[in-house]
KEPA-759271 format. One record per residue (C-alpha): residue in three letters; chain; x, y, z. Coordinates in steps of 0.25 Angstrom, whole numbers, always signed. Last residue first. Layout:
% residues N
r code:ALA | unit:A | X:X | Y:Y | Z:Z;
...
This chain:
% residues 322
r code:SER | unit:A | X:-45 | Y:+130 | Z:+6;
r code:SER | unit:A | X:-39 | Y:+142 | Z:-2;
r code:ALA | unit:A | X:-25 | Y:+137 | Z:-2;
r code:CYS | unit:A | X:-29 | Y:+124 | Z:-7;
r code:THR | unit:A | X:-21 | Y:+112 | Z:-1;
r code:LEU | unit:A | X:-13 | Y:+101 | Z:-9;
r code:LEU | unit:A | X:-7 | Y:+90 | Z:+0;
r code:VAL | unit:A | X:+3 | Y:+81 | Z:-7;
r code:THR | unit:A | X:+7 | Y:+67 | Z:-5;
r code:ARG | unit:A | X:+18 | Y:+59 | Z:-12;
r code:VAL | unit:A | X:+29 | Y:+68 | Z:-17;
r code:GLY | unit:A | X:+42 | Y:+63 | Z:-23;
r code:GLY | unit:A | X:+38 | Y:+67 | Z:-37;
r code:LEU | unit:A | X:+46 | Y:+77 | Z:-45;
r code:ASP | unit:A | X:+38 | Y:+82 | Z:-56;
r code:CYS | unit:A | X:+23 | Y:+82 | Z:-53;
r code:ILE | unit:A | X:+22 | Y:+82 | Z:-37;
r code:VAL | unit:A | X:+36 | Y:+87 | Z:-34;
r code:ARG | unit:A | X:+35 | Y:+98 | Z:-44;
r code:GLU | unit:A | X:+21 | Y:+102 | Z:-41;
r code:ALA | unit:A | X:+24 | Y:+103 | Z:-26;
r code:ASP | unit:A | X:+36 | Y:+111 | Z:-30;
r code:GLU | unit:A | X:+28 | Y:+121 | Z:-38;
r code:THR | unit:A | X:+18 | Y:+123 | Z:-26;
r code:ARG | unit:A | X:+29 | Y:+125 | Z:-16;
r code:VAL | unit:A | X:+30 | Y:+115 | Z:-5;
r code:GLY | unit:A | X:+27 | Y:+121 | Z:+9;
r code:ARG | unit:A | X:+24 | Y:+108 | Z:+15;
r code:TYR | unit:A | X:+31 | Y:+94 | Z:+15;
r code:LEU | unit:A | X:+29 | Y:+81 | Z:+21;
r code:GLY | unit:A | X:+40 | Y:+71 | Z:+19;
r code:ARG | unit:A | X:+39 | Y:+56 | Z:+17;
r code:THR | unit:A | X:+49 | Y:+46 | Z:+22;
r code:ALA | unit:A | X:+46 | Y:+33 | Z:+14;
r code:GLY | unit:A | X:+42 | Y:+18 | Z:+17;
r code:ASP | unit:A | X:+27 | Y:+22 | Z:+17;
r code:THR | unit:A | X:+29 | Y:+32 | Z:+28;
r code:ARG | unit:A | X:+39 | Y:+40 | Z:+35;
r code:ILE | unit:A | X:+35 | Y:+54 | Z:+37;
r code:THR | unit:A | X:+43 | Y:+67 | Z:+36;
r code:GLN | unit:A | X:+39 | Y:+81 | Z:+40;
r code:GLU | unit:A | X:+40 | Y:+95 | Z:+36;
r code:PRO | unit:A | X:+47 | Y:+90 | Z:+23;
r code:LYS | unit:A | X:+58 | Y:+99 | Z:+17;
r code:TYR | unit:A | X:+57 | Y:+106 | Z:+4;
r code:GLY | unit:A | X:+68 | Y:+112 | Z:-5;
r code:LEU | unit:A | X:+64 | Y:+107 | Z:-18;
r code:ALA | unit:A | X:+75 | Y:+96 | Z:-17;
r code:HIS | unit:A | X:+68 | Y:+91 | Z:-5;
r code:LEU | unit:A | X:+54 | Y:+90 | Z:-11;
r code:PRO | unit:A | X:+60 | Y:+81 | Z:-22;
r code:THR | unit:A | X:+59 | Y:+69 | Z:-12;
r code:GLY | unit:A | X:+71 | Y:+61 | Z:-13;
r code:ARG | unit:A | X:+70 | Y:+53 | Z:+0;
r code:GLU | unit:A | X:+58 | Y:+61 | Z:+7;
r code:ASP | unit:A | X:+49 | Y:+50 | Z:+1;
r code:SER | unit:A | X:+36 | Y:+53 | Z:-6;
r code:SER | unit:A | X:+36 | Y:+67 | Z:-1;
r code:ALA | unit:A | X:+24 | Y:+73 | Z:+6;
r code:LEU | unit:A | X:+18 | Y:+86 | Z:+1;
r code:ALA | unit:A | X:+10 | Y:+96 | Z:+9;
r code:THR | unit:A | X:+3 | Y:+110 | Z:+6;
r code:ALA | unit:A | X:+4 | Y:+108 | Z:-9;
r code:ARG | unit:A | X:-4 | Y:+120 | Z:-14;
r code:TYR | unit:A | X:-18 | Y:+122 | Z:-20;
r code:GLY | unit:A | X:-23 | Y:+136 | Z:-24;
r code:LEU | unit:A | X:-31 | Y:+133 | Z:-37;
r code:ALA | unit:A | X:-18 | Y:+135 | Z:-45;
r code:PHE | unit:A | X:-11 | Y:+124 | Z:-37;
r code:LEU | unit:A | X:-23 | Y:+115 | Z:-40;
r code:ALA | unit:A | X:-21 | Y:+117 | Z:-55;
r code:ARG | unit:A | X:-6 | Y:+116 | Z:-54;
r code:LEU | unit:A | X:-8 | Y:+103 | Z:-47;
r code:GLN | unit:A | X:-17 | Y:+98 | Z:-58;
r code:ALA | unit:A | X:-7 | Y:+102 | Z:-69;
r code:ARG | unit:A | X:+4 | Y:+96 | Z:-62;
r code:MET | unit:A | X:-3 | Y:+83 | Z:-60;
r code:SER | unit:A | X:-3 | Y:+81 | Z:-75;
r code:HIS | unit:A | X:-7 | Y:+68 | Z:-80;
r code:THR | unit:A | X:-3 | Y:+67 | Z:-95;
r code:ALA | unit:A | X:+7 | Y:+78 | Z:-98;
r code:ASP | unit:A | X:+11 | Y:+83 | Z:-84;
r code:ASN | unit:A | X:+12 | Y:+68 | Z:-79;
r code:TYR | unit:A | X:+8 | Y:+64 | Z:-66;
r code:ALA | unit:A | X:+5 | Y:+49 | Z:-62;
r code:ARG | unit:A | X:+19 | Y:+45 | Z:-58;
r code:PHE | unit:A | X:+19 | Y:+56 | Z:-47;
r code:HIS | unit:A | X:+8 | Y:+51 | Z:-40;
r code:THR | unit:A | X:+5 | Y:+61 | Z:-28;
r code:GLU | unit:A | X:-3 | Y:+58 | Z:-16;
r code:PHE | unit:A | X:-14 | Y:+68 | Z:-14;
r code:LEU | unit:A | X:-19 | Y:+77 | Z:-3;
r code:ILE | unit:A | X:-28 | Y:+88 | Z:-9;
r code:MET | unit:A | X:-34 | Y:+99 | Z:+1;
r code:GLY | unit:A | X:-48 | Y:+105 | Z:-1;
r code:HIS | unit:A | X:-53 | Y:+116 | Z:-11;
r code:PHE | unit:A | X:-64 | Y:+108 | Z:-18;
r code:LYS | unit:A | X:-77 | Y:+111 | Z:-25;
r code:GLY | unit:A | X:-74 | Y:+126 | Z:-28;
r code:SER | unit:A | X:-75 | Y:+124 | Z:-43;
r code:ARG | unit:A | X:-60 | Y:+127 | Z:-44;
r code:VAL | unit:A | X:-57 | Y:+117 | Z:-33;
r code:ALA | unit:A | X:-65 | Y:+106 | Z:-40;
r code:ARG | unit:A | X:-59 | Y:+108 | Z:-53;
r code:ALA | unit:A | X:-45 | Y:+107 | Z:-46;
r code:ILE | unit:A | X:-49 | Y:+95 | Z:-39;
r code:GLY | unit:A | X:-53 | Y:+88 | Z:-52;
r code:GLU | unit:A | X:-40 | Y:+91 | Z:-58;
r code:PHE | unit:A | X:-33 | Y:+86 | Z:-45;
r code:VAL | unit:A | X:-41 | Y:+73 | Z:-47;
r code:GLU | unit:A | X:-35 | Y:+70 | Z:-60;
r code:VAL | unit:A | X:-21 | Y:+72 | Z:-56;
r code:GLU | unit:A | X:-24 | Y:+65 | Z:-43;
r code:HIS | unit:A | X:-26 | Y:+52 | Z:-52;
r code:GLY | unit:A | X:-11 | Y:+49 | Z:-49;
r code:GLU | unit:A | X:-13 | Y:+37 | Z:-40;
r code:ILE | unit:A | X:-25 | Y:+42 | Z:-32;
r code:ASP | unit:A | X:-20 | Y:+46 | Z:-18;
r code:MET | unit:A | X:-30 | Y:+57 | Z:-15;
r code:ARG | unit:A | X:-34 | Y:+66 | Z:-3;
r code:VAL | unit:A | X:-44 | Y:+77 | Z:-5;
r code:LEU | unit:A | X:-45 | Y:+86 | Z:+7;
r code:ASP | unit:A | X:-56 | Y:+96 | Z:+12;
r code:VAL | unit:A | X:-67 | Y:+91 | Z:+4;
r code:SER | unit:A | X:-80 | Y:+99 | Z:+4;
r code:ARG | unit:A | X:-91 | Y:+89 | Z:+6;
r code:LYS | unit:A | X:-95 | Y:+80 | Z:-6;
r code:SER | unit:A | X:-105 | Y:+80 | Z:-17;
r code:SER | unit:A | X:-97 | Y:+88 | Z:-28;
r code:LEU | unit:A | X:-84 | Y:+83 | Z:-23;
r code:PHE | unit:A | X:-84 | Y:+71 | Z:-32;
r code:THR | unit:A | X:-89 | Y:+78 | Z:-44;
r code:PRO | unit:A | X:-78 | Y:+89 | Z:-42;
r code:VAL | unit:A | X:-67 | Y:+79 | Z:-41;
r code:ASP | unit:A | X:-72 | Y:+71 | Z:-54;
r code:PHE | unit:A | X:-77 | Y:+57 | Z:-50;
r code:THR | unit:A | X:-71 | Y:+44 | Z:-56;
r code:PRO | unit:A | X:-78 | Y:+30 | Z:-56;
r code:VAL | unit:A | X:-69 | Y:+18 | Z:-57;
r code:ALA | unit:A | X:-67 | Y:+8 | Z:-68;
r code:ILE | unit:A | X:-58 | Y:-4 | Z:-64;
r code:THR | unit:A | X:-44 | Y:-8 | Z:-68;
r code:ARG | unit:A | X:-35 | Y:-20 | Z:-66;
r code:GLY | unit:A | X:-20 | Y:-20 | Z:-71;
r code:SER | unit:A | X:-15 | Y:-22 | Z:-56;
r code:MET | unit:A | X:-7 | Y:-9 | Z:-56;
r code:ARG | unit:A | X:+5 | Y:-12 | Z:-47;
r code:ALA | unit:A | X:+14 | Y:-1 | Z:-53;
r code:VAL | unit:A | X:+9 | Y:+11 | Z:-61;
r code:THR | unit:A | X:+11 | Y:+8 | Z:-76;
r code:ALA | unit:A | X:+22 | Y:+16 | Z:-82;
r code:GLY | unit:A | X:+19 | Y:+28 | Z:-90;
r code:THR | unit:A | X:+30 | Y:+37 | Z:-83;
r code:ARG | unit:A | X:+23 | Y:+49 | Z:-78;
r code:HIS | unit:A | X:+8 | Y:+46 | Z:-80;
r code:SER | unit:A | X:+11 | Y:+33 | Z:-73;
r code:THR | unit:A | X:+1 | Y:+22 | Z:-78;
r code:PRO | unit:A | X:-10 | Y:+16 | Z:-69;
r code:HIS | unit:A | X:-17 | Y:+30 | Z:-67;
r code:LEU | unit:A | X:-31 | Y:+28 | Z:-62;
r code:THR | unit:A | X:-25 | Y:+21 | Z:-50;
r code:HIS | unit:A | X:-25 | Y:+10 | Z:-40;
r code:VAL | unit:A | X:-13 | Y:+11 | Z:-31;
r code:ASN | unit:A | X:-18 | Y:+10 | Z:-17;
r code:SER | unit:A | X:-24 | Y:-4 | Z:-18;
r code:LEU | unit:A | X:-11 | Y:-9 | Z:-23;
r code:ASP | unit:A | X:-12 | Y:-20 | Z:-35;
r code:SER | unit:A | X:-17 | Y:-8 | Z:-43;
r code:LEU | unit:A | X:-30 | Y:-5 | Z:-50;
r code:HIS | unit:A | X:-32 | Y:+4 | Z:-61;
r code:PHE | unit:A | X:-44 | Y:+13 | Z:-61;
r code:THR | unit:A | X:-51 | Y:+16 | Z:-75;
r code:ALA | unit:A | X:-59 | Y:+28 | Z:-74;
r code:THR | unit:A | X:-74 | Y:+32 | Z:-73;
r code:GLY | unit:A | X:-82 | Y:+45 | Z:-74;
r code:ASP | unit:A | X:-81 | Y:+58 | Z:-67;
r code:HIS | unit:A | X:-69 | Y:+66 | Z:-70;
r code:ASN | unit:A | X:-56 | Y:+72 | Z:-64;
r code:SER | unit:A | X:-54 | Y:+60 | Z:-55;
r code:ILE | unit:A | X:-59 | Y:+54 | Z:-42;
r code:ALA | unit:A | X:-60 | Y:+39 | Z:-42;
r code:CYS | unit:A | X:-72 | Y:+31 | Z:-36;
r code:GLU | unit:A | X:-78 | Y:+22 | Z:-25;
r code:GLU | unit:A | X:-83 | Y:+33 | Z:-16;
r code:ILE | unit:A | X:-81 | Y:+32 | Z:-1;
r code:ALA | unit:A | X:-87 | Y:+42 | Z:+9;
r code:VAL | unit:A | X:-80 | Y:+43 | Z:+23;
r code:ARG | unit:A | X:-86 | Y:+51 | Z:+35;
r code:ASP | unit:A | X:-97 | Y:+41 | Z:+40;
r code:ALA | unit:A | X:-89 | Y:+29 | Z:+35;
r code:LEU | unit:A | X:-78 | Y:+32 | Z:+45;
r code:GLY | unit:A | X:-79 | Y:+20 | Z:+55;
r code:ASN | unit:A | X:-65 | Y:+15 | Z:+53;
r code:LEU | unit:A | X:-69 | Y:+2 | Z:+47;
r code:THR | unit:A | X:-79 | Y:+9 | Z:+38;
r code:ILE | unit:A | X:-69 | Y:+17 | Z:+31;
r code:ASN | unit:A | X:-60 | Y:+6 | Z:+30;
r code:ARG | unit:A | X:-70 | Y:-4 | Z:+24;
r code:ARG | unit:A | X:-74 | Y:+7 | Z:+14;
r code:LEU | unit:A | X:-60 | Y:+9 | Z:+10;
r code:PHE | unit:A | X:-57 | Y:-6 | Z:+9;
r code:ALA | unit:A | X:-69 | Y:-8 | Z:-1;
r code:ILE | unit:A | X:-65 | Y:+5 | Z:-8;
r code:ASN | unit:A | X:-51 | Y:+0 | Z:-10;
r code:SER | unit:A | X:-56 | Y:-13 | Z:-17;
r code:PRO | unit:A | X:-65 | Y:-5 | Z:-26;
r code:ALA | unit:A | X:-54 | Y:+5 | Z:-31;
r code:PRO | unit:A | X:-60 | Y:+19 | Z:-34;
r code:GLU | unit:A | X:-58 | Y:+26 | Z:-20;
r code:CYS | unit:A | X:-64 | Y:+39 | Z:-17;
r code:THR | unit:A | X:-66 | Y:+44 | Z:-2;
r code:TYR | unit:A | X:-73 | Y:+56 | Z:+4;
r code:VAL | unit:A | X:-69 | Y:+59 | Z:+18;
r code:PHE | unit:A | X:-78 | Y:+67 | Z:+28;
r code:GLY | unit:A | X:-76 | Y:+75 | Z:+40;
r code:THR | unit:A | X:-85 | Y:+77 | Z:+52;
r code:PRO | unit:A | X:-82 | Y:+63 | Z:+58;
r code:GLY | unit:A | X:-67 | Y:+65 | Z:+57;
r code:VAL | unit:A | X:-58 | Y:+72 | Z:+46;
r code:LEU | unit:A | X:-45 | Y:+64 | Z:+51;
r code:ARG | unit:A | X:-53 | Y:+51 | Z:+53;
r code:ALA | unit:A | X:-59 | Y:+52 | Z:+39;
r code:GLU | unit:A | X:-45 | Y:+55 | Z:+33;
r code:MET | unit:A | X:-38 | Y:+43 | Z:+39;
r code:VAL | unit:A | X:-49 | Y:+34 | Z:+35;
r code:ALA | unit:A | X:-49 | Y:+39 | Z:+21;
r code:TYR | unit:A | X:-33 | Y:+39 | Z:+21;
r code:TYR | unit:A | X:-32 | Y:+24 | Z:+22;
r code:GLY | unit:A | X:-46 | Y:+21 | Z:+16;
r code:ILE | unit:A | X:-44 | Y:+10 | Z:+7;
r code:ASN | unit:A | X:-41 | Y:+18 | Z:-6;
r code:ALA | unit:A | X:-45 | Y:+32 | Z:-4;
r code:GLY | unit:A | X:-41 | Y:+36 | Z:-18;
r code:CYS | unit:A | X:-47 | Y:+50 | Z:-16;
r code:ASP | unit:A | X:-50 | Y:+54 | Z:-2;
r code:TRP | unit:A | X:-59 | Y:+67 | Z:+0;
r code:VAL | unit:A | X:-58 | Y:+73 | Z:+13;
r code:VAL | unit:A | X:-68 | Y:+81 | Z:+21;
r code:MET | unit:A | X:-63 | Y:+88 | Z:+34;
r code:GLY | unit:A | X:-71 | Y:+88 | Z:+47;
r code:PRO | unit:A | X:-59 | Y:+85 | Z:+56;
r code:ARG | unit:A | X:-46 | Y:+89 | Z:+50;
r code:LEU | unit:A | X:-37 | Y:+84 | Z:+39;
r code:VAL | unit:A | X:-24 | Y:+92 | Z:+35;
r code:ARG | unit:A | X:-14 | Y:+87 | Z:+44;
r code:GLN | unit:A | X:-18 | Y:+73 | Z:+46;
r code:LEU | unit:A | X:-20 | Y:+71 | Z:+31;
r code:ILE | unit:A | X:-6 | Y:+76 | Z:+28;
r code:LEU | unit:A | X:+0 | Y:+66 | Z:+38;
r code:ARG | unit:A | X:-8 | Y:+55 | Z:+32;
r code:HIS | unit:A | X:-2 | Y:+58 | Z:+18;
r code:GLU | unit:A | X:+12 | Y:+58 | Z:+25;
r code:LEU | unit:A | X:+9 | Y:+45 | Z:+31;
r code:GLU | unit:A | X:+7 | Y:+38 | Z:+18;
r code:ARG | unit:A | X:+5 | Y:+24 | Z:+24;
r code:LYS | unit:A | X:+0 | Y:+18 | Z:+37;
r code:GLY | unit:A | X:-3 | Y:+4 | Z:+44;
r code:PHE | unit:A | X:+11 | Y:-1 | Z:+40;
r code:ILE | unit:A | X:+8 | Y:-16 | Z:+36;
r code:ALA | unit:A | X:-7 | Y:-16 | Z:+33;
r code:LEU | unit:A | X:-6 | Y:-1 | Z:+28;
r code:THR | unit:A | X:+4 | Y:-4 | Z:+18;
r code:LYS | unit:A | X:-3 | Y:-17 | Z:+14;
r code:ALA | unit:A | X:-16 | Y:-10 | Z:+12;
r code:ILE | unit:A | X:-10 | Y:+1 | Z:+4;
r code:GLY | unit:A | X:-4 | Y:-8 | Z:-7;
r code:PRO | unit:A | X:-3 | Y:-23 | Z:-6;
r code:ASP | unit:A | X:-18 | Y:-25 | Z:-6;
r code:ALA | unit:A | X:-23 | Y:-39 | Z:-4;
r code:LEU | unit:A | X:-23 | Y:-36 | Z:+11;
r code:ASP | unit:A | X:-34 | Y:-26 | Z:+10;
r code:LEU | unit:A | X:-33 | Y:-17 | Z:+22;
r code:GLU | unit:A | X:-44 | Y:-13 | Z:+32;
r code:LEU | unit:A | X:-40 | Y:+0 | Z:+39;
r code:GLU | unit:A | X:-40 | Y:+4 | Z:+53;
r code:TYR | unit:A | X:-39 | Y:+18 | Z:+60;
r code:ASP | unit:A | X:-30 | Y:+26 | Z:+69;
r code:PHE | unit:A | X:-17 | Y:+24 | Z:+61;
r code:VAL | unit:A | X:-20 | Y:+12 | Z:+52;
r code:ARG | unit:A | X:-24 | Y:+0 | Z:+59;
r code:ARG | unit:A | X:-25 | Y:-12 | Z:+50;
r code:ARG | unit:A | X:-36 | Y:-22 | Z:+46;
r code:LEU | unit:A | X:-32 | Y:-32 | Z:+36;
r code:VAL | unit:A | X:-40 | Y:-38 | Z:+24;
r code:PRO | unit:A | X:-40 | Y:-50 | Z:+15;
r code:GLN | unit:A | X:-34 | Y:-59 | Z:+25;
r code:GLN | unit:A | X:-24 | Y:-69 | Z:+19;
r code:CYS | unit:A | X:-21 | Y:-75 | Z:+33;
r code:VAL | unit:A | X:-7 | Y:-78 | Z:+28;
r code:HIS | unit:A | X:-4 | Y:-68 | Z:+17;
r code:ARG | unit:A | X:-12 | Y:-56 | Z:+20;
r code:ALA | unit:A | X:-15 | Y:-57 | Z:+35;
r code:TRP | unit:A | X:-1 | Y:-62 | Z:+38;
r code:LEU | unit:A | X:+6 | Y:-52 | Z:+29;
r code:TYR | unit:A | X:-2 | Y:-40 | Z:+36;
r code:GLY | unit:A | X:+1 | Y:-45 | Z:+50;
r code:ILE | unit:A | X:+16 | Y:-47 | Z:+47;
r code:ALA | unit:A | X:+17 | Y:-33 | Z:+41;
r code:ASN | unit:A | X:+9 | Y:-27 | Z:+52;
r code:ALA | unit:A | X:+19 | Y:-33 | Z:+62;
r code:THR | unit:A | X:+31 | Y:-30 | Z:+54;
r code:HIS | unit:A | X:+28 | Y:-15 | Z:+53;
r code:ARG | unit:A | X:+39 | Y:-10 | Z:+61;
r code:PRO | unit:A | X:+48 | Y:-22 | Z:+58;
r code:GLY | unit:A | X:+51 | Y:-19 | Z:+44;
r code:GLU | unit:A | X:+45 | Y:-12 | Z:+32;
r code:SER | unit:A | X:+34 | Y:-21 | Z:+29;
r code:LEU | unit:A | X:+38 | Y:-23 | Z:+14;
r code:LYS | unit:A | X:+46 | Y:-36 | Z:+17;
r code:PHE | unit:A | X:+34 | Y:-42 | Z:+24;
r code:ASP | unit:A | X:+26 | Y:-40 | Z:+11;
r code:THR | unit:A | X:+36 | Y:-48 | Z:+3;
r code:TRP | unit:A | X:+37 | Y:-59 | Z:+13;
r code:LEU | unit:A | X:+22 | Y:-60 | Z:+14;
r code:ALA | unit:A | X:+21 | Y:-61 | Z:-1;
r code:THR | unit:A | X:+31 | Y:-72 | Z:-2;
r code:ALA | unit:A | X:+24 | Y:-80 | Z:+9;
r code:SER | unit:A | X:+11 | Y:-78 | Z:+2;
r code:ARG | unit:A | X:+16 | Y:-83 | Z:-11;
r code:PHE | unit:A | X:+23 | Y:-95 | Z:-4;
r code:ASN | unit:A | X:+10 | Y:-99 | Z:+2;
r code:MET | unit:A | X:+6 | Y:-96 | Z:+17;
């Protein structure tokens, strides 16, 4: 092992959060820096994933901890049932797509969209590895509010590639951008849905582009093409009322009958939900934070924490008419 590898090993080991995950951390570090393996297979809940050892993002997290974003997983477990149809936008390497496919069972279906070629390769591998190719469709594209192409900015971390490399809130460049870009095909929401089974839930973690996707979803709702649940990760830095308004898109969905039926805090320490008078029905320790799961948050307060205050990571929107 050369000096650079030894230094990287020590740096990574310090990030392993102590003895509970020491064995996994050592296995990851040995495979990456000593054996220089390109891929590591790891058990994740009740399935397996193949992980790109060159990726310091989601692959590293799963290799060491075997889990992430447990609040997001909990919501999926509560709302998905056998036979349902899921649409996963920003499917990455399949952490959620495999989970969703197992939850909806052989009578259900999962449509996945992922624009990054390296992620698509691992997504295909992981769907096949878990024997789910009969209930998961994979499309190499981004979802937006128009059909066409877009410039996709690649990050050093496989789960932070984005169509928005600059913060709409502060103007700062998003951290860990590689400087590399690719052109990716984009599909408008109604276009994508036109040839699909009726979707019960759309899940997205798309680094701020949920603003554009929400605009397309609202049109799909008005035309009767969609009335399912929307589960998304917020990106506070990407919202700006003047240039990239999440508020306008949320209000459009609220006017169509959607409500925030579940919210998860980014961290219970300092979340603005406490000051607004809410208490979590459950707390979950995950990703180095304690996150709270909230229900019964008023529409105006959901808008405030998503658009003005921050401190919310995951939101489930449900249409009253569905």
